[in-house]
C-alpha positions in Angstrom: 25.6 108.7 116.2 21.9 108.7 117.1 19.8 107.9 114.0 16.7 109.1 115.8 18.1 112.6 116.1 16.3 115.2 114.0 18.1 116.0 110.7 17.7 119.3 109.0 15.6 119.1 105.9 17.3 118.9 102.5 16.8 122.3 100.8 16.9 123.0 97.1 19.1 125.8 95.7 16.0 127.9 95.1 15.0 127.5 98.8 18.5 128.3 99.9 18.6 131.4 97.7 15.5 132.8 99.5 17.1 132.6 103.0 17.9 135.9 104.7 21.7 135.6 104.9 22.0 139.0 106.6 19.9 137.8 109.5 21.9 134.6 109.8 25.1 136.6 109.9 23.7 139.1 112.5 22.7 136.3 114.9 25.3 133.7 114.0 28.7 135.6 113.9 28.8 136.2 117.7 26.8 133.2 118.8 28.2 130.5 121.0 28.5 127.0 119.3 24.9 125.8 118.8 22.0 126.2 116.5 22.6 129.8 115.4 26.3 129.1 114.5 25.3 125.8 112.8 22.6 127.6 110.8 25.2 130.2 109.7 27.8 127.7 108.6 25.3 125.2 107.3 22.3 126.6 105.4 23.8 130.2 105.5 27.0 129.3 103.8 25.2 127.1 101.3 22.7 129.9 100.6 25.4 132.5 100.1 27.3 130.2 97.7 24.1 129.6 95.7 23.4 133.3 95.4 27.0 134.3 94.6 27.4 131.4 92.1 24.3 132.5 90.3 25.8 135.9 90.0 28.9 134.5 88.4 31.2 135.0 91.3 34.5 133.2 91.3 35.5 131.3 94.4 38.9 132.9 94.5 37.2 136.4 94.8 35.3 135.3 97.9 38.5 133.6 99.3 40.4 136.9 98.7 37.6 138.8 100.5 37.9 136.3 103.4 41.6 137.1 103.6 40.8 140.8 103.6 38.3 140.4 106.4 40.8 138.4 108.4 43.6 141.0 107.9 41.6 144.2 108.3 38.3 143.3 109.9 34.7 143.4 108.9 34.4 147.2 109.2 37.4 147.8 106.9 36.1 145.2 104.3 32.6 146.8 104.5 34.1 150.1 103.4 35.6 148.6 100.2 33.9 150.2 97.2 33.9 146.9 95.4 34.5 143.9 97.7 33.7 141.5 94.8 34.3 142.1 91.0 30.7 142.2 89.9 28.5 145.1 90.9 25.4 143.1 92.0 27.5 140.6 94.0 29.5 143.5 95.5 26.4 145.3 96.7 25.0 142.1 98.2 28.2 141.2 100.0 28.6 144.8 101.4 25.2 144.3 103.0 26.4 141.0 104.6 29.6 142.6 105.8 27.7 145.6 107.3 25.5 143.1 109.2 28.6 142.1 111.1 30.1 145.5 111.7 27.5 146.6 114.2 28.1 143.6 116.4 30.2 143.8 119.6 32.2 140.8 118.5 35.6 142.3 117.8 38.3 140.2 116.4 36.5 137.0 117.1 33.6 138.1 114.9 36.0 139.1 112.2 37.7 135.7 112.3 34.3 133.9 112.3 33.2 136.0 109.3 36.5 135.2 107.4 36.1 131.5 108.1 32.5 131.7 106.9 33.5 133.4 103.7 36.1 130.7 103.1 33.4 128.1 103.5 31.2 130.0 101.0 34.2 130.1 98.6 34.7 126.3 99.0 31.1 125.6 98.3 31.1 127.7 95.2 34.2 125.9 94.0 32.6 122.5 94.6 29.4 123.6 92.7 31.5 124.7 89.8 33.7 121.5 89.8 30.6 119.3 89.9 29.0 121.2 87.0 32.2 120.9 85.0 32.5 117.2 85.8 28.8 116.5 84.9 28.9 118.8 81.9 25.8 120.7 83.2 25.2 124.4 83.4 
């Protein structure tokens, strides 16, 4: 590994929460492997996890949504009246899902979105486990 290679800057949760996840999805879901895909699965997944965790979203709810996207596709999931249990999180996630429905990515985009949602669920779970272990809020 080249230590001289540029490393992405470390971002705080507040900085991540301000990222435009919809734009990252729009440009990353159908992108070839490279910077856009890396941004989506790196900062984008971390940002989505921060936002959803702050809204009290359980990781299992996001994982279930990932399974729904994989089974029925982005368009079907975007039609769900409540893709996540809490209203504010549901509205936000519907916006994210709709960002992917207009793309000409087909099943590949659906699978990428499902994989991304699984990553978001994993990060939320890790954040919650770390808080529980550290006894912080």
